[in-house]
ChimeraX commands (.cxc) that place a marker at each C-alpha (Angstrom):
marker #1 position -173.46,104.36,-61.34 radius 0.5
marker #1 position -171.37,103.16,-58.42 radius 0.5
marker #1 position -167.79,102.50,-59.53 radius 0.5
marker #1 position -167.83,98.89,-58.35 radius 0.5
marker #1 position -170.55,98.12,-60.91 radius 0.5
marker #1 position -168.88,99.63,-63.98 radius 0.5
marker #1 position -167.18,96.36,-64.94 radius 0.5
marker #1 position -170.43,94.47,-64.37 radius 0.5
marker #1 position -172.30,96.78,-66.74 radius 0.5
marker #1 position -169.57,96.23,-69.30 radius 0.5
marker #1 position -169.58,92.45,-68.84 radius 0.5
marker #1 position -173.37,92.31,-69.32 radius 0.5
marker #1 position -173.26,94.64,-72.33 radius 0.5
marker #1 position -175.75,96.86,-70.50 radius 0.5
marker #1 position -176.71,100.48,-71.07 radius 0.5
marker #1 position -177.62,102.78,-68.17 radius 0.5
marker #1 position -179.52,105.99,-68.86 radius 0.5
marker #1 position -179.78,108.19,-65.78 radius 0.5
marker #1 position -182.04,111.00,-64.61 radius 0.5
marker #1 position -184.80,110.65,-67.18 radius 0.5
marker #1 position -187.64,112.94,-66.09 radius 0.5
marker #1 position -190.92,111.01,-66.11 radius 0.5
marker #1 position -193.23,113.55,-64.52 radius 0.5
marker #1 position -193.66,116.82,-62.69 radius 0.5
marker #1 position -195.47,116.84,-59.37 radius 0.5
marker #1 position -196.03,120.23,-57.74 radius 0.5
marker #1 position -192.68,121.47,-59.00 radius 0.5
marker #1 position -190.77,118.25,-58.30 radius 0.5
marker #1 position -189.06,116.73,-61.34 radius 0.5
marker #1 position -189.60,112.99,-60.95 radius 0.5
marker #1 position -186.73,110.93,-62.33 radius 0.5
marker #1 position -185.85,107.38,-63.25 radius 0.5
marker #1 position -182.81,105.43,-64.39 radius 0.5
marker #1 position -183.29,102.76,-67.04 radius 0.5
marker #1 position -181.16,99.67,-67.64 radius 0.5
marker #1 position -181.23,97.46,-70.73 radius 0.5
marker #1 position -178.95,95.33,-72.85 radius 0.5
marker #1 position -179.24,96.43,-76.49 radius 0.5
marker #1 position -178.14,93.04,-77.82 radius 0.5
marker #1 position -180.48,91.08,-75.55 radius 0.5
marker #1 position -183.54,93.31,-75.15 radius 0.5
marker #1 position -186.72,91.65,-76.37 radius 0.5
marker #1 position -188.95,93.55,-78.79 radius 0.5
marker #1 position -191.38,94.31,-77.37 radius 0.5
marker #1 position -189.65,93.99,-74.01 radius 0.5
marker #1 position -191.32,93.20,-70.70 radius 0.5
marker #1 position -190.65,95.87,-68.08 radius 0.5
marker #1 position -189.60,95.60,-64.44 radius 0.5
marker #1 position -189.84,98.69,-62.23 radius 0.5
marker #1 position -187.67,98.72,-59.09 radius 0.5
marker #1 position -189.02,100.85,-56.19 radius 0.5
marker #1 position -186.62,101.55,-53.32 radius 0.5
marker #1 position -187.39,101.44,-49.62 radius 0.5
marker #1 position -186.06,103.63,-46.81 radius 0.5
marker #1 position -189.10,104.35,-44.62 radius 0.5
marker #1 position -190.54,106.68,-47.29 radius 0.5
marker #1 position -187.98,109.22,-46.07 radius 0.5
marker #1 position -184.33,108.38,-46.86 radius 0.5
marker #1 position -182.79,110.75,-49.40 radius 0.5
marker #1 position -179.67,108.58,-49.66 radius 0.5
marker #1 position -181.60,105.74,-51.28 radius 0.5
marker #1 position -183.33,107.36,-54.28 radius 0.5
marker #1 position -182.26,105.23,-57.25 radius 0.5
marker #1 position -179.02,104.45,-55.38 radius 0.5
marker #1 position -180.28,101.54,-53.30 radius 0.5
marker #1 position -181.04,98.66,-55.60 radius 0.5
marker #1 position -179.87,95.09,-56.25 radius 0.5
marker #1 position -177.72,96.23,-59.15 radius 0.5
marker #1 position -176.30,92.87,-60.20 radius 0.5
marker #1 position -179.73,91.22,-60.09 radius 0.5
marker #1 position -181.26,93.99,-62.20 radius 0.5
marker #1 position -178.44,93.52,-64.71 radius 0.5
marker #1 position -179.23,89.80,-64.87 radius 0.5
marker #1 position -182.85,90.62,-65.66 radius 0.5
marker #1 position -181.79,93.11,-68.34 radius 0.5
marker #1 position -179.52,90.44,-69.83 radius 0.5
marker #1 position -182.56,88.14,-70.14 radius 0.5
marker #1 position -184.31,90.75,-72.28 radius 0.5
marker #1 position -186.17,92.87,-69.72 radius 0.5
marker #1 position -186.21,96.64,-69.70 radius 0.5
marker #1 position -185.58,97.83,-66.12 radius 0.5
marker #1 position -186.59,101.18,-64.63 radius 0.5
marker #1 position -185.53,102.43,-61.17 radius 0.5
marker #1 position -187.69,105.31,-60.04 radius 0.5
marker #1 position -187.78,108.20,-57.59 radius 0.5
marker #1 position -190.85,109.26,-55.66 radius 0.5
marker #1 position -191.43,112.20,-53.35 radius 0.5
marker #1 position -190.40,111.41,-49.80 radius 0.5
marker #1 position -192.36,112.18,-46.66 radius 0.5
marker #1 position -190.56,115.46,-45.94 radius 0.5
marker #1 position -191.40,116.64,-49.45 radius 0.5
marker #1 position -195.07,115.68,-49.61 radius 0.5
marker #1 position -197.45,113.55,-47.52 radius 0.5
marker #1 position -199.24,110.44,-48.69 radius 0.5
marker #1 position -200.65,109.79,-51.29 radius 0.5
marker #1 position -197.90,111.65,-53.18 radius 0.5
marker #1 position -195.68,108.56,-53.10 radius 0.5
marker #1 position -198.12,106.20,-54.81 radius 0.5
marker #1 position -199.18,108.96,-57.21 radius 0.5
marker #1 position -195.56,109.30,-58.35 radius 0.5
marker #1 position -195.23,105.54,-58.82 radius 0.5
marker #1 position -198.39,105.46,-60.89 radius 0.5
marker #1 position -197.07,108.37,-62.96 radius 0.5
marker #1 position -193.97,106.30,-63.74 radius 0.5
marker #1 position -196.09,103.39,-64.95 radius 0.5
marker #1 position -198.14,105.71,-67.16 radius 0.5
marker #1 position -194.93,107.26,-68.54 radius 0.5
marker #1 position -193.56,103.84,-69.49 radius 0.5
marker #1 position -196.81,102.98,-71.26 radius 0.5
marker #1 position -196.79,106.34,-73.06 radius 0.5
marker #1 position -193.27,105.61,-74.35 radius 0.5
marker #1 position -193.73,101.90,-74.98 radius 0.5
marker #1 position -193.98,102.29,-78.75 radius 0.5
marker #1 position -190.82,104.35,-79.18 radius 0.5
marker #1 position -188.81,102.29,-76.71 radius 0.5
marker #1 position -190.01,98.88,-77.86 radius 0.5
marker #1 position -191.78,97.94,-74.61 radius 0.5
marker #1 position -194.79,95.73,-74.04 radius 0.5
marker #1 position -197.38,97.91,-72.24 radius 0.5
marker #1 position -199.20,94.84,-70.90 radius 0.5
marker #1 position -196.18,93.15,-69.35 radius 0.5
marker #1 position -195.10,95.56,-66.61 radius 0.5
marker #1 position -193.89,94.06,-63.34 radius 0.5
marker #1 position -192.97,95.92,-60.16 radius 0.5
marker #1 position -190.51,94.95,-57.44 radius 0.5
marker #1 position -190.21,96.86,-54.17 radius 0.5
marker #1 position -188.69,96.38,-50.74 radius 0.5
marker #1 position -189.97,97.66,-47.38 radius 0.5
marker #1 position -191.52,101.09,-48.07 radius 0.5
marker #1 position -191.15,100.30,-51.76 radius 0.5
marker #1 position -192.98,97.04,-51.08 radius 0.5
marker #1 position -195.84,99.02,-49.58 radius 0.5
marker #1 position -196.00,101.04,-52.80 radius 0.5
marker #1 position -195.96,98.01,-55.10 radius 0.5
marker #1 position -198.75,96.50,-52.97 radius 0.5
marker #1 position -200.78,99.61,-53.73 radius 0.5
marker #1 position -199.85,99.50,-57.42 radius 0.5
marker #1 position -201.18,95.96,-57.56 radius 0.5
marker #1 position -204.47,96.75,-55.82 radius 0.5
marker #1 position -205.63,100.31,-56.57 radius 0.5
marker #1 position -206.10,100.50,-60.34 radius 0.5
marker #1 position -208.83,102.96,-61.21 radius 0.5
marker #1 position -208.79,104.80,-57.86 radius 0.5
marker #1 position -208.62,108.45,-58.86 radius 0.5
marker #1 position -207.25,109.78,-55.55 radius 0.5
marker #1 position -204.08,107.75,-56.08 radius 0.5
marker #1 position -203.46,108.77,-59.70 radius 0.5
marker #1 position -202.16,112.29,-59.15 radius 0.5
marker #1 position -201.40,114.93,-61.77 radius 0.5
marker #1 position -197.77,114.21,-62.65 radius 0.5
marker #1 position -198.54,113.59,-66.31 radius 0.5
marker #1 position -199.55,111.04,-68.96 radius 0.5
marker #1 position -203.15,110.96,-67.75 radius 0.5
marker #1 position -204.40,109.25,-70.92 radius 0.5
marker #1 position -202.55,106.03,-70.01 radius 0.5
marker #1 position -203.53,103.47,-67.36 radius 0.5
marker #1 position -201.39,102.76,-64.29 radius 0.5
marker #1 position -202.23,99.09,-63.63 radius 0.5
marker #1 position -199.39,96.57,-63.37 radius 0.5
marker #1 position -199.15,92.93,-64.44 radius 0.5
marker #1 position -197.00,91.29,-61.73 radius 0.5
marker #1 position -195.92,92.32,-58.21 radius 0.5
marker #1 position -192.90,91.23,-56.18 radius 0.5
marker #1 position -193.09,92.59,-52.63 radius 0.5
marker #1 position -190.33,92.20,-50.03 radius 0.5
marker #1 position -190.95,92.51,-46.24 radius 0.5
marker #1 position -193.67,95.10,-46.68 radius 0.5
marker #1 position -196.62,96.42,-44.65 radius 0.5
marker #1 position -200.09,95.20,-45.56 radius 0.5
marker #1 position -201.89,97.19,-42.86 radius 0.5
marker #1 position -200.40,100.43,-41.54 radius 0.5
marker #1 position -202.53,100.81,-38.44 radius 0.5
marker #1 position -200.13,98.86,-36.20 radius 0.5
marker #1 position -197.80,101.88,-36.53 radius 0.5
marker #1 position -200.34,104.36,-35.19 radius 0.5
marker #1 position -199.06,104.29,-31.61 radius 0.5
marker #1 position -195.31,104.35,-32.28 radius 0.5
marker #1 position -193.46,107.41,-31.01 radius 0.5
marker #1 position -191.97,109.58,-33.79 radius 0.5
marker #1 position -193.37,107.11,-36.28 radius 0.5
marker #1 position -192.14,107.16,-39.87 radius 0.5
marker #1 position -195.72,106.25,-40.76 radius 0.5
marker #1 position -197.00,109.38,-39.01 radius 0.5
marker #1 position -194.47,111.44,-40.96 radius 0.5
marker #1 position -195.68,109.80,-44.15 radius 0.5
marker #1 position -199.21,110.93,-43.35 radius 0.5
marker #1 position -198.09,114.53,-42.63 radius 0.5
marker #1 position -198.00,114.16,-38.82 radius 0.5
marker #1 position -201.75,114.62,-38.28 radius 0.5
marker #1 position -203.29,114.85,-34.80 radius 0.5
marker #1 position -203.23,111.50,-33.01 radius 0.5
marker #1 position -206.99,111.17,-33.20 radius 0.5
marker #1 position -206.79,111.32,-37.02 radius 0.5
marker #1 position -203.67,109.24,-37.56 radius 0.5
marker #1 position -205.21,105.77,-37.42 radius 0.5
marker #1 position -207.91,106.72,-39.92 radius 0.5
marker #1 position -205.28,108.05,-42.34 radius 0.5
marker #1 position -203.16,104.93,-41.92 radius 0.5
marker #1 position -206.22,102.85,-42.79 radius 0.5
marker #1 position -206.45,104.88,-45.99 radius 0.5
marker #1 position -202.81,104.07,-46.80 radius 0.5
marker #1 position -203.11,100.33,-46.02 radius 0.5
marker #1 position -202.89,98.20,-49.17 radius 0.5
marker #1 position -204.83,95.30,-47.68 radius 0.5
marker #1 position -207.97,97.45,-47.69 radius 0.5
marker #1 position -207.93,97.62,-51.50 radius 0.5
marker #1 position -207.37,93.94,-52.28 radius 0.5
marker #1 position -210.00,92.48,-54.60 radius 0.5
marker #1 position -210.50,89.68,-57.09 radius 0.5
marker #1 position -208.59,89.70,-60.38 radius 0.5
marker #1 position -205.45,91.34,-59.04 radius 0.5
marker #1 position -202.11,90.61,-60.77 radius 0.5
marker #1 position -199.99,87.71,-59.50 radius 0.5
marker #1 position -197.99,88.43,-56.33 radius 0.5
marker #1 position -194.67,87.11,-55.06 radius 0.5
marker #1 position -194.35,87.81,-51.31 radius 0.5
marker #1 position -190.97,87.36,-49.55 radius 0.5
marker #1 position -190.00,88.03,-45.94 radius 0.5
marker #1 position -187.06,87.17,-43.69 radius 0.5
marker #1 position -188.07,85.19,-40.61 radius 0.5
marker #1 position -185.75,87.32,-38.42 radius 0.5
marker #1 position -187.02,90.73,-39.61 radius 0.5
marker #1 position -186.90,93.13,-36.61 radius 0.5
marker #1 position -188.73,96.00,-38.33 radius 0.5
marker #1 position -191.73,94.67,-40.25 radius 0.5
marker #1 position -193.50,91.70,-38.64 radius 0.5
marker #1 position -193.68,88.55,-40.75 radius 0.5
marker #1 position -197.41,88.54,-40.03 radius 0.5
marker #1 position -197.77,91.46,-42.45 radius 0.5
marker #1 position -196.65,89.28,-45.37 radius 0.5
marker #1 position -198.76,86.37,-44.16 radius 0.5
marker #1 position -201.74,88.74,-44.17 radius 0.5
marker #1 position -201.10,89.61,-47.82 radius 0.5
marker #1 position -200.78,85.96,-48.83 radius 0.5
marker #1 position -203.87,84.83,-46.94 radius 0.5
marker #1 position -206.00,87.66,-48.33 radius 0.5
marker #1 position -204.90,86.94,-51.89 radius 0.5
marker #1 position -205.68,83.26,-51.42 radius 0.5
marker #1 position -209.10,84.12,-49.99 radius 0.5
marker #1 position -209.78,86.19,-53.13 radius 0.5
marker #1 position -208.45,83.39,-55.37 radius 0.5
marker #1 position -205.71,85.57,-56.81 radius 0.5
marker #1 position -202.39,83.96,-57.86 radius 0.5
marker #1 position -199.82,84.35,-55.08 radius 0.5
marker #1 position -196.76,82.66,-53.67 radius 0.5
marker #1 position -195.13,83.29,-50.30 radius 0.5
marker #1 position -191.51,82.52,-49.42 radius 0.5
marker #1 position -190.23,82.87,-45.87 radius 0.5
marker #1 position -186.45,83.31,-46.04 radius 0.5
marker #1 position -184.86,81.49,-43.11 radius 0.5
marker #1 position -182.30,83.29,-40.95 radius 0.5
marker #1 position -182.57,86.63,-42.73 radius 0.5
marker #1 position -183.74,90.01,-41.52 radius 0.5
marker #1 position -184.76,93.36,-42.98 radius 0.5
marker #1 position -182.74,94.29,-46.04 radius 0.5
marker #1 position -181.55,92.73,-49.28 radius 0.5
marker #1 position -181.52,88.95,-48.96 radius 0.5
marker #1 position -178.17,87.18,-49.03 radius 0.5
marker #1 position -177.41,84.28,-51.35 radius 0.5
marker #1 position -178.56,83.29,-54.81 radius 0.5
marker #1 position -181.78,81.45,-54.00 radius 0.5
marker #1 position -184.02,84.46,-53.17 radius 0.5
marker #1 position -183.06,86.10,-56.45 radius 0.5
marker #1 position -183.65,82.92,-58.42 radius 0.5
marker #1 position -187.17,82.91,-56.98 radius 0.5
marker #1 position -187.67,86.51,-58.16 radius 0.5
marker #1 position -186.39,85.76,-61.67 radius 0.5
marker #1 position -188.54,82.66,-61.97 radius 0.5
marker #1 position -191.61,84.60,-60.87 radius 0.5
marker #1 position -191.17,87.38,-63.41 radius 0.5
marker #1 position -190.27,84.89,-66.15 radius 0.5
marker #1 position -193.45,82.93,-65.43 radius 0.5
marker #1 position -195.76,85.92,-65.71 radius 0.5
marker #1 position -193.99,88.39,-68.01 radius 0.5
marker #1 position -191.88,86.50,-70.56 radius 0.5
marker #1 position -193.57,85.38,-73.76 radius 0.5
marker #1 position -193.76,81.58,-74.01 radius 0.5
marker link #1:1,2 radius 0.2
marker link #1:2,3 radius 0.2
marker link #1:3,4 radius 0.2
marker link #1:4,5 radius 0.2
marker link #1:5,6 radius 0.2
marker link #1:6,7 radius 0.2
marker link #1:7,8 radius 0.2
marker link #1:8,9 radius 0.2
marker link #1:9,10 radius 0.2
marker link #1:10,11 radius 0.2
marker link #1:11,12 radius 0.2
marker link #1:12,13 radius 0.2
marker link #1:13,14 radius 0.2
marker link #1:14,15 radius 0.2
marker link #1:15,16 radius 0.2
marker link #1:16,17 radius 0.2
marker link #1:17,18 radius 0.2
marker link #1:18,19 radius 0.2
marker link #1:19,20 radius 0.2
marker link #1:20,21 radius 0.2
marker link #1:21,22 radius 0.2
marker link #1:22,23 radius 0.2
marker link #1:23,24 radius 0.2
marker link #1:24,25 radius 0.2
marker link #1:25,26 radius 0.2
marker link #1:26,27 radius 0.2
marker link #1:27,28 radius 0.2
marker link #1:28,29 radius 0.2
marker link #1:29,30 radius 0.2
marker link #1:30,31 radius 0.2
marker link #1:31,32 radius 0.2
marker link #1:32,33 radius 0.2
marker link #1:33,34 radius 0.2
marker link #1:34,35 radius 0.2
marker link #1:35,36 radius 0.2
marker link #1:36,37 radius 0.2
marker link #1:37,38 radius 0.2
marker link #1:38,39 radius 0.2
marker link #1:39,40 radius 0.2
marker link #1:40,41 radius 0.2
marker link #1:41,42 radius 0.2
marker link #1:42,43 radius 0.2
marker link #1:43,44 radius 0.2
marker link #1:44,45 radius 0.2
marker link #1:45,46 radius 0.2
marker link #1:46,47 radius 0.2
marker link #1:47,48 radius 0.2
marker link #1:48,49 radius 0.2
marker link #1:49,50 radius 0.2
marker link #1:50,51 radius 0.2
marker link #1:51,52 radius 0.2
marker link #1:52,53 radius 0.2
marker link #1:53,54 radius 0.2
marker link #1:54,55 radius 0.2
marker link #1:55,56 radius 0.2
marker link #1:56,57 radius 0.2
marker link #1:57,58 radius 0.2
marker link #1:58,59 radius 0.2
marker link #1:59,60 radius 0.2
marker link #1:60,61 radius 0.2
marker link #1:61,62 radius 0.2
marker link #1:62,63 radius 0.2
marker link #1:63,64 radius 0.2
marker link #1:64,65 radius 0.2
marker link #1:65,66 radius 0.2
marker link #1:66,67 radius 0.2
marker link #1:67,68 radius 0.2
marker link #1:68,69 radius 0.2
marker link #1:69,70 radius 0.2
marker link #1:70,71 radius 0.2
marker link #1:71,72 radius 0.2
marker link #1:72,73 radius 0.2
marker link #1:73,74 radius 0.2
marker link #1:74,75 radius 0.2
marker link #1:75,76 radius 0.2
marker link #1:76,77 radius 0.2
marker link #1:77,78 radius 0.2
marker link #1:78,79 radius 0.2
marker link #1:79,80 radius 0.2
marker link #1:80,81 radius 0.2
marker link #1:81,82 radius 0.2
marker link #1:82,83 radius 0.2
marker link #1:83,84 radius 0.2
marker link #1:84,85 radius 0.2
marker link #1:85,86 radius 0.2
marker link #1:86,87 radius 0.2
marker link #1:87,88 radius 0.2
marker link #1:88,89 radius 0.2
marker link #1:89,90 radius 0.2
marker link #1:90,91 radius 0.2
marker link #1:91,92 radius 0.2
marker link #1:92,93 radius 0.2
marker link #1:93,94 radius 0.2
marker link #1:94,95 radius 0.2
marker link #1:95,96 radius 0.2
marker link #1:96,97 radius 0.2
marker link #1:97,98 radius 0.2
marker link #1:98,99 radius 0.2
marker link #1:99,100 radius 0.2
marker link #1:100,101 radius 0.2
marker link #1:101,102 radius 0.2
marker link #1:102,103 radius 0.2
marker link #1:103,104 radius 0.2
marker link #1:104,105 radius 0.2
marker link #1:105,106 radius 0.2
marker link #1:106,107 radius 0.2
marker link #1:107,108 radius 0.2
marker link #1:108,109 radius 0.2
marker link #1:109,110 radius 0.2
marker link #1:110,111 radius 0.2
marker link #1:111,112 radius 0.2
marker link #1:112,113 radius 0.2
marker link #1:113,114 radius 0.2
marker link #1:114,115 radius 0.2
marker link #1:115,116 radius 0.2
marker link #1:116,117 radius 0.2
marker link #1:117,118 radius 0.2
marker link #1:118,119 radius 0.2
marker link #1:119,120 radius 0.2
marker link #1:120,121 radius 0.2
marker link #1:121,122 radius 0.2
marker link #1:122,123 radius 0.2
marker link #1:123,124 radius 0.2
marker link #1:124,125 radius 0.2
marker link #1:125,126 radius 0.2
marker link #1:126,127 radius 0.2
marker link #1:127,128 radius 0.2
marker link #1:128,129 radius 0.2
marker link #1:129,130 radius 0.2
marker link #1:130,131 radius 0.2
marker link #1:131,132 radius 0.2
marker link #1:132,133 radius 0.2
marker link #1:133,134 radius 0.2
marker link #1:134,135 radius 0.2
marker link #1:135,136 radius 0.2
marker link #1:136,137 radius 0.2
marker link #1:137,138 radius 0.2
marker link #1:138,139 radius 0.2
marker link #1:139,140 radius 0.2
marker link #1:140,141 radius 0.2
marker link #1:141,142 radius 0.2
marker link #1:142,143 radius 0.2
marker link #1:143,144 radius 0.2
marker link #1:144,145 radius 0.2
marker link #1:145,146 radius 0.2
marker link #1:146,147 radius 0.2
marker link #1:147,148 radius 0.2
marker link #1:148,149 radius 0.2
marker link #1:149,150 radius 0.2
marker link #1:150,151 radius 0.2
marker link #1:151,152 radius 0.2
marker link #1:152,153 radius 0.2
marker link #1:153,154 radius 0.2
marker link #1:154,155 radius 0.2
marker link #1:155,156 radius 0.2
marker link #1:156,157 radius 0.2
marker link #1:157,158 radius 0.2
marker link #1:158,159 radius 0.2
marker link #1:159,160 radius 0.2
marker link #1:160,161 radius 0.2
marker link #1:161,162 radius 0.2
marker link #1:162,163 radius 0.2
marker link #1:163,164 radius 0.2
marker link #1:164,165 radius 0.2
marker link #1:165,166 radius 0.2
marker link #1:166,167 radius 0.2
marker link #1:167,168 radius 0.2
marker link #1:168,169 radius 0.2
marker link #1:169,170 radius 0.2
marker link #1:170,171 radius 0.2
marker link #1:171,172 radius 0.2
marker link #1:172,173 radius 0.2
marker link #1:173,174 radius 0.2
marker link #1:174,175 radius 0.2
marker link #1:175,176 radius 0.2
marker link #1:176,177 radius 0.2
marker link #1:177,178 radius 0.2
marker link #1:178,179 radius 0.2
marker link #1:179,180 radius 0.2
marker link #1:180,181 radius 0.2
marker link #1:181,182 radius 0.2
marker link #1:182,183 radius 0.2
marker link #1:183,184 radius 0.2
marker link #1:184,185 radius 0.2
marker link #1:185,186 radius 0.2
marker link #1:186,187 radius 0.2
marker link #1:187,188 radius 0.2
marker link #1:188,189 radius 0.2
marker link #1:189,190 radius 0.2
marker link #1:190,191 radius 0.2
marker link #1:191,192 radius 0.2
marker link #1:192,193 radius 0.2
marker link #1:193,194 radius 0.2
marker link #1:194,195 radius 0.2
marker link #1:195,196 radius 0.2
marker link #1:196,197 radius 0.2
marker link #1:197,198 radius 0.2
marker link #1:198,199 radius 0.2
marker link #1:199,200 radius 0.2
marker link #1:200,201 radius 0.2
marker link #1:201,202 radius 0.2
marker link #1:202,203 radius 0.2
marker link #1:203,204 radius 0.2
marker link #1:204,205 radius 0.2
marker link #1:205,206 radius 0.2
marker link #1:206,207 radius 0.2
marker link #1:207,208 radius 0.2
marker link #1:208,209 radius 0.2
marker link #1:209,210 radius 0.2
marker link #1:210,211 radius 0.2
marker link #1:211,212 radius 0.2
marker link #1:212,213 radius 0.2
marker link #1:213,214 radius 0.2
marker link #1:214,215 radius 0.2
marker link #1:215,216 radius 0.2
marker link #1:216,217 radius 0.2
marker link #1:217,218 radius 0.2
marker link #1:218,219 radius 0.2
marker link #1:219,220 radius 0.2
marker link #1:220,221 radius 0.2
marker link #1:221,222 radius 0.2
marker link #1:222,223 radius 0.2
marker link #1:223,224 radius 0.2
marker link #1:224,225 radius 0.2
marker link #1:225,226 radius 0.2
marker link #1:226,227 radius 0.2
marker link #1:227,228 radius 0.2
marker link #1:228,229 radius 0.2
marker link #1:229,230 radius 0.2
marker link #1:230,231 radius 0.2
marker link #1:231,232 radius 0.2
marker link #1:232,233 radius 0.2
marker link #1:233,234 radius 0.2
marker link #1:234,235 radius 0.2
marker link #1:235,236 radius 0.2
marker link #1:236,237 radius 0.2
marker link #1:237,238 radius 0.2
marker link #1:238,239 radius 0.2
marker link #1:239,240 radius 0.2
marker link #1:240,241 radius 0.2
marker link #1:241,242 radius 0.2
marker link #1:242,243 radius 0.2
marker link #1:243,244 radius 0.2
marker link #1:244,245 radius 0.2
marker link #1:245,246 radius 0.2
marker link #1:246,247 radius 0.2
marker link #1:247,248 radius 0.2
marker link #1:248,249 radius 0.2
marker link #1:249,250 radius 0.2
marker link #1:250,251 radius 0.2
marker link #1:251,252 radius 0.2
marker link #1:252,253 radius 0.2
marker link #1:253,254 radius 0.2
marker link #1:254,255 radius 0.2
marker link #1:255,256 radius 0.2
marker link #1:256,257 radius 0.2
marker link #1:257,258 radius 0.2
marker link #1:258,259 radius 0.2
marker link #1:259,260 radius 0.2
marker link #1:260,261 radius 0.2
marker link #1:261,262 radius 0.2
marker link #1:262,263 radius 0.2
marker link #1:263,264 radius 0.2
marker link #1:264,265 radius 0.2
marker link #1:265,266 radius 0.2
marker link #1:266,267 radius 0.2
marker link #1:267,268 radius 0.2
marker link #1:268,269 radius 0.2
marker link #1:269,270 radius 0.2
marker link #1:270,271 radius 0.2
marker link #1:271,272 radius 0.2
marker link #1:272,273 radius 0.2
marker link #1:273,274 radius 0.2
marker link #1:274,275 radius 0.2
marker link #1:275,276 radius 0.2
marker link #1:276,277 radius 0.2
view
């Protein structure tokens, strides 16, 4: 853990277990860190999975880029928190990334009995590229091409609540960008194939009735992902009569939101849908 958080872990009475291997994908050992407070953890505990961003490509962010203090607050309320790796675009093209995320969900279900977890209260929280992946987790249950072969195939990969931050709903608007991170994600196919592949990777195309509840958040000064992408998610979920809330964060851009209020919204959302009443 980063040294500046050591005292915070101690003050919360939290345990951090690092580098737990949750799957093997074409020779890649997929790893997660887990955070929980032994004295506060509910039994069975609801689970929150944090999925990092970084344009599906940044090796500096794997399990190192996360709202550490906010995850500790959730652990202190009784949640079990998992922060996961996934293969990046220079390691494997899409759909490897969503396959790895689904493998992590299956792993947590497979170990729910031994770890005291509730397999039907799993929430996911992702930002930017990680938001794209949680959008897919919330919309593609049962789609075999996104399951992969990382392990734990006897367990389902659906999730029960989704918090998505400044994330793409449709990927096709990236098809004409030069040196696009989206093109790299798709394996840099010929231009005439790229848009079709980006359609395949677009979460909005898989939205349907009876999806889990969504919390959608976006800064109104985001220079990288247009706010319209989050509006698209919210409007489609409303059209399908799925539970959703949308919060536009005034004066903030692309990256972790500043201030307490955005994180209070996140905690309230997960408490509403995942904590036992």
